[in-house]
C-alpha positions as CSV (number, residue, x, y, z in Angstrom):
1,M,14.3,-93.1,-54.2
2,H,11.6,-91.5,-51.9
3,E,10.4,-95.2,-51.6
4,A,14.2,-96.6,-50.3
5,L,14.2,-94.0,-48.0
6,V,10.4,-94.8,-46.5
7,D,11.6,-98.3,-46.8
8,F,15.1,-97.9,-45.1
9,I,13.5,-95.5,-42.0
10,Q,10.6,-98.0,-41.7
11,S,13.1,-100.9,-40.9
12,L,14.7,-99.0,-38.3
13,P,13.5,-99.8,-34.6
14,V,10.9,-97.2,-33.4
15,W,13.6,-95.7,-30.7
16,L,16.0,-94.9,-33.4
17,Q,13.0,-93.4,-35.4
18,W,12.6,-91.3,-32.5
19,L,16.1,-90.5,-31.9
20,G,16.4,-89.6,-34.9
21,G,13.7,-87.1,-35.1
22,M,14.8,-85.7,-31.7
23,A,18.5,-85.1,-32.6
24,A,17.2,-83.1,-36.1
25,A,14.6,-81.0,-34.6
26,A,17.1,-80.0,-31.8
27,I,19.3,-78.3,-34.7
28,P,18.3,-74.6,-34.8
29,F,16.5,-73.6,-38.1
30,V,15.5,-77.4,-38.5
31,E,13.2,-77.1,-35.0
32,S,10.1,-79.1,-34.6
33,H,8.4,-78.0,-37.9
34,F,11.0,-79.0,-40.0
35,G,12.2,-81.9,-38.1
36,T,8.1,-83.2,-38.3
37,L,8.3,-82.3,-42.1
38,I,11.4,-84.4,-42.5
39,G,9.8,-87.2,-40.4
40,V,6.7,-87.3,-42.6
41,I,8.8,-87.3,-45.9
42,A,11.1,-89.7,-44.6
43,G,8.0,-92.2,-43.8
44,V,8.5,-92.2,-40.0
45,P,4.9,-92.5,-39.0
46,L,3.0,-89.1,-38.0
47,P,2.7,-89.3,-34.5
48,I,6.1,-90.3,-33.9
49,A,7.4,-87.6,-36.3
50,M,5.8,-84.9,-34.6
51,L,6.2,-86.2,-30.9
52,A,9.6,-86.7,-31.4
53,A,10.4,-83.8,-33.2
54,I,8.5,-81.8,-30.7
55,A,10.5,-83.3,-27.6
56,G,13.7,-82.4,-29.3
57,N,13.2,-79.1,-30.0
58,A,11.7,-78.7,-26.5
59,V,14.6,-80.0,-24.8
60,S,17.1,-77.6,-27.2
61,M,14.9,-74.7,-26.4
62,L,15.1,-75.5,-22.6
63,A,19.0,-75.7,-22.8
64,F,19.6,-72.6,-24.6
65,V,16.7,-70.8,-22.0
66,F,18.3,-71.8,-18.9
67,A,21.8,-70.6,-20.4
68,A,20.5,-67.6,-21.3
69,S,19.0,-67.0,-18.1
70,A,22.5,-67.7,-16.3
71,A,24.4,-65.7,-18.0
72,R,21.9,-62.7,-17.4
73,R,22.0,-63.4,-13.9
74,K,25.7,-63.3,-13.8
75,V,26.3,-60.1,-16.0
76,L,23.7,-58.3,-13.7
77,A,25.5,-59.4,-10.6
78,R,28.6,-58.2,-12.3
79,R,27.4,-54.5,-13.0
80,T,27.4,-51.7,-10.9
81,P,24.7,-49.7,-10.7
82,A,26.4,-46.7,-12.3
83,E,27.5,-49.2,-15.4
84,A,25.8,-48.5,-18.6
85,A,24.6,-51.4,-20.7
86,P,26.6,-52.5,-23.6
87,E,25.0,-51.3,-27.3
88,P,22.7,-54.6,-28.4
89,T,23.2,-55.9,-31.4
90,A,21.4,-55.6,-34.6
91,R,19.2,-58.8,-33.7
92,R,18.8,-58.0,-29.8
93,Q,17.0,-54.3,-31.3
94,R,14.9,-56.4,-33.4
95,V,13.5,-58.9,-30.8
96,K,13.3,-55.9,-28.4
97,R,11.2,-54.0,-30.9
98,M,8.9,-57.3,-31.6
99,L,8.9,-58.0,-27.7
100,D,7.4,-54.4,-26.9
101,R,5.2,-54.7,-29.7
102,F,4.1,-58.0,-29.3
103,G,4.8,-59.3,-25.8
104,V,6.3,-62.8,-25.3
105,P,3.1,-64.7,-26.5
106,G,3.4,-62.7,-30.2
107,V,7.5,-63.0,-30.3
108,S,7.1,-66.8,-29.4
109,L,4.6,-67.6,-31.6
110,L,5.8,-65.2,-34.5
111,G,9.5,-65.5,-33.9
112,P,10.3,-68.9,-36.1
113,M,9.5,-67.2,-38.8
114,V,12.4,-65.1,-38.6
115,V,14.8,-66.6,-36.1
116,P,15.2,-70.3,-34.6
117,N,13.0,-70.3,-31.5
118,Q,16.0,-71.4,-29.6
119,F,17.4,-68.2,-30.0
120,T,14.5,-66.1,-29.9
121,S,13.7,-67.6,-26.3
122,S,17.0,-67.0,-25.3
123,I,17.4,-63.5,-26.5
124,L,13.7,-62.7,-24.7
125,V,15.0,-64.2,-21.3
126,S,18.4,-62.2,-22.0
127,L,16.2,-58.9,-22.3
128,G,14.7,-59.7,-19.0
129,A,11.5,-61.8,-19.8
130,N,10.3,-63.9,-17.3
131,R,11.6,-67.2,-18.2
132,T,8.7,-69.2,-17.1
133,V,6.5,-67.7,-19.3
134,V,9.1,-67.6,-22.3
135,I,9.3,-71.5,-21.6
136,V,5.4,-71.8,-21.9
137,W,5.0,-70.0,-24.6
138,T,7.7,-71.2,-26.6
139,S,6.3,-74.6,-25.8
140,I,3.1,-73.6,-27.4
141,S,4.3,-72.2,-30.1
142,I,6.8,-75.6,-30.9
143,V,3.5,-77.8,-30.9
144,L,1.4,-75.3,-33.2
145,W,4.3,-74.9,-35.7
146,S,4.9,-78.6,-35.7
147,I,1.1,-79.5,-36.1
148,I,1.1,-76.8,-39.1
149,F,4.1,-78.4,-40.7
150,A,2.6,-82.1,-40.1
151,L,-0.3,-81.1,-42.2
152,L,1.6,-79.6,-44.8
153,G,3.7,-82.3,-45.2
154,Q,0.8,-84.6,-45.5
155,L,-0.8,-82.5,-47.6
156,G,2.4,-82.3,-49.8
157,L,2.5,-86.5,-50.1
158,A,-1.0,-86.5,-51.0
159,V,-0.5,-84.1,-53.8
160,L,2.6,-86.0,-54.7
161,S,0.6,-89.5,-55.0
């Protein structure tokens, strides 16, 4: 079965392999790390699997960050100085505690173990973290997690072979 999947994937044009990898990695909870792993297992050449997953995840993350930033600006513009902020959700409180403890770099690098980086990065921005700093550190995280899972995928395929 695995060989049939690999043969099918490798028979596709390279642009379609890229598109499939990017689309998979743009999905929260799949992200660059599982997108890379799926690509490696499916027989997509490692560089294509990694770069496509990183690109798809980064584009998705940027969409979430810019949307959260715009929403934050609109909410803050409507709020009067005397108006209190609404009670944050449990997820926001958890991310806020992590932000206070580890800063943007720590939350960006460790966050994907708990919550998809699209959600983590948008929550960081909505909590008031600098958008550019969040984008830079989340991008670094996307690349690092992709490398880790590419290595795990290669190791797993070597063990199974």
